[in-house]
Each structure stands twice: as structure tokens, then as C-alpha cells.
Steps between C-alpha positions, in 0.01 A plus 500: 500500500320713253701801377337800346618560149459873545784736563568553870247228577199730461195373320340768281141582584223448253446874509854576387484240229179652370632856465681448167191331361273786608747755364508320169120496490485873568750571224300288255177676600657844452630397159152379401342826615763709323463306178121531522530875545729523200268287288191694612597781265722538199637832379651491154712794384591556136649806334487646151732579341765291673783702341514878537751780464623683812239747619208329324233311696330166452141400578442264792213255457380340824252211526376407848312171517343304784596136464261358760190712430544708815489878486833682502521837670767693314738695727503878466853565374720376216878477515730411212799289596786531253787252494779600258717227356792700636447735789294528816127414494271792583141616526428742215386842612165625366487837327718805494425612856754401761237516776370151586634349177373148580153572636308635201472204261170312493345266247343703217129526441355228281146456372392813684624359831809597695753230580551654843358257757315308228336169579567253221299188436638307207738715295567868433753679284681826571729692264756762590515660155819643351326794337748778577858558610514398865168308487464263676658731756750236615689590183578841643753314716836560326628161619274341237658711226838329488563242224479147637260219586256521791262258670177680590252377761187666634440492877153590628493612864238637737714771657824671402749587772760684296748510787493123539507443126801727455692291754387161373678295238282503188546125451376423853160664456207265482631210701406640841228744395149374582241588239753587230425368152787444258480471123702289266813663359538670163831572328570852373797578280616860466700512179804714430396787268674508163505733201226765507369358827840552664503862385155565650590320824808718534278807465261367765786439743618858443163619634594371847752788510754285678256354756534148364675288241159370387182692417161477667183715493617643832716732291241607245340842460236595239762703314743206507226274368416731210864554401573128516191424291615746230841328489349153501283575196820486291490124572132400460580127512663516844293359790601811695319716244170315544502585871632853441267623224201559735714771664551686172331827593474691173221763516389387153275190530561402138872495571441281806279269296767471230759400763271228640424367151871489421576284805202268448604445138855414610386284795164337416548242779620726781365382839326836544340508154145542638607787725662681208198435276269649763721804539516538123120489472460763770767715334314476169191628680699799626628563148142486365389754758789724398398472136157640588628786711622835376360734235528249212393152615594206277193280528625234259820450700307486828264230366799300375674515840182411691444201268853376560457533874163320487651205312788483748267502803275231347802277441617544858151424632514166321862400545670676791628265768459758778134542606574858604612585147185338359282708731682824430489436125124448516452819699718695256314360199157580643599866539602542136277721282357372173597665168160675487548635854847627403366681192209647693728618780742662256217675311344627822830643621543705184 
């Protein structure tokens, strides 16, 4: 007599035997679709500089490329996922305001076009420029101002539900979020301040007035900024001083220009060199205008200052990496008077 080899004498149906095969096929199909979606776009994130002091920002350079020649619709919002080597991962908060701290970051304008909702065919680049303390505004988050090593990753999302994000684990985001685009990771190292830098960092921390053990622009008033800039000018070679000197608010433009020149001479390769050069040129224009005002105008000094500013603007027009600085330099240069116009104006006034 024939005996079934199955347990309990039941012969499995063809349907039951086919279920694992169909399940396997579905899993394979989902994997193929997921991999295709990932390969359809690539988002590369790099940062510069990769080493900073606490409280100083870095520029984020983002390249979004379509790998299969299809258009990519860029989601509306940008989130920065931060994974410390030691400590809990988190989403960096944007700006000094505590109201909706995750909802305000979008890709910056590039080539006269906003990144918000952009449609990309091929490749486009976006730069979050570190041109001021707390810019990009993620660096107002004091959790990024503690010495250590951090993995940074940009997440582009259509909508921001801050309540859900605040409850979610930062590392889980992206794996069950339809439409989210994730960049590659970049490594940021926040170095321990030493020497003059340590002295200036201690002064910055004191400006929190006990609110925090680390500083951020959240605790930063115009008076604080000016006083810190005056102190920082004792150490012109410190990276802190390069970011502080724009806040030096002397009423004398020649004194402000001298401070900027001092820092640029000490730090010719500072990451914000072009920003400081532009500010210096505009300050020289203010000093030239001052030289022509009052009962005894000094025409020779005014011409000299205008010439220096013109040379500075022309150099920035040619060499500045930031298109906005190039444009502003051109506009500033085109408004400058010629030496003959300066002499004629001075003669007419007196």
C-alpha cells in the first residue's frame, strides 16, 4: 500500500507549495524596484572645511544627479541628520528660532533658480555657504558645537511633520519614507580649541550667561558681537576672528577697514576670504565718502580709497567662488565715481 510521505498523511496542495515561490518572487521584485529608485538619482554631499572649531560652520556642497536620464523632482524641505561618534543621533535644528526648528531649511538658490521643488534633468549643484556665524543655519544648533566627530547626511523630504520627526529615531528616517532622497555621508570633525582659540571660545561660552555649556548664535546680541569682535582682534590669526571681524562696529570706517585688512593679512586662506574682501571694499567706499564730507574734504585720500575699492571689486568679479559676491562686486564697482567726478563734486560743493 502506498503511504504518503507527508506528515499526518496529508499531501500538500500545489497552491501551498507555490506560496513560498511567489513570496520569494515578490521580495526580489521589490528589491529590484528599490534598487532602481536608489540608482535613479544620486545625491553627493561634501563639506569644506572638514575640520572646524566649536561654533564655526562649514559649507555643505550638494550635487544631485539623475543616473537614468529621468527628471528628478526635488522635495521641498532639507533635513540634516547628524550621527555623533559618541552620543545619540539627531536632526539638526535650523536657525535660532525655536518655533518649527526643522521646517525652514530648503535647498539654496542656484543659477538664479530656487532649489525648492526644482526639477532636475542631468545634474545640479547647491551650496549651503558658511559665510557667517550660524550660517548655514543648522550650525546654530549647539549640539554641533561640541568637540567630536560627526557623520552628516542630507535628507530631502516633501513635507515636514515636526511632531512625528521629534518622536522618530533619527537613524530610522528614510527607510519607510516614500519620496525621501538621501545624500551620501560627509564626516565633520569639531576640534578642541587650544591656545588663543581656547581663550576666545571661553569668552563665547560666557555669552550664553549660563544657558549652555557650549555657545551658539542663539545667545548672541549685536552688543555681544561687537564686544567679542574687539576682543578677537587681539588674535588676528584665529579662525574665530575671521568670523567675528564683520561685527566690529566702530563708527570710523577707516578703523573698520584696518581691522579687516589685519585679519586678511593674518589669514589669507580663510574660508570666508571673499566675504571679507567684499566688506573691506564697501568699507573703503564709506571711508572715501567720509573723506569728502565736512568743511575740509581730502580729495586725494578719497581718490586713493575709491581706487583701492575698485581694484578689490574687479578682483572679486573675476575670482570669487560665490556668484552672489561676483554680482554684488560688479554692482558696487559700477557705482564708483571716477577721479574727475570726485574732483568736480568736491569743487562744486565748495
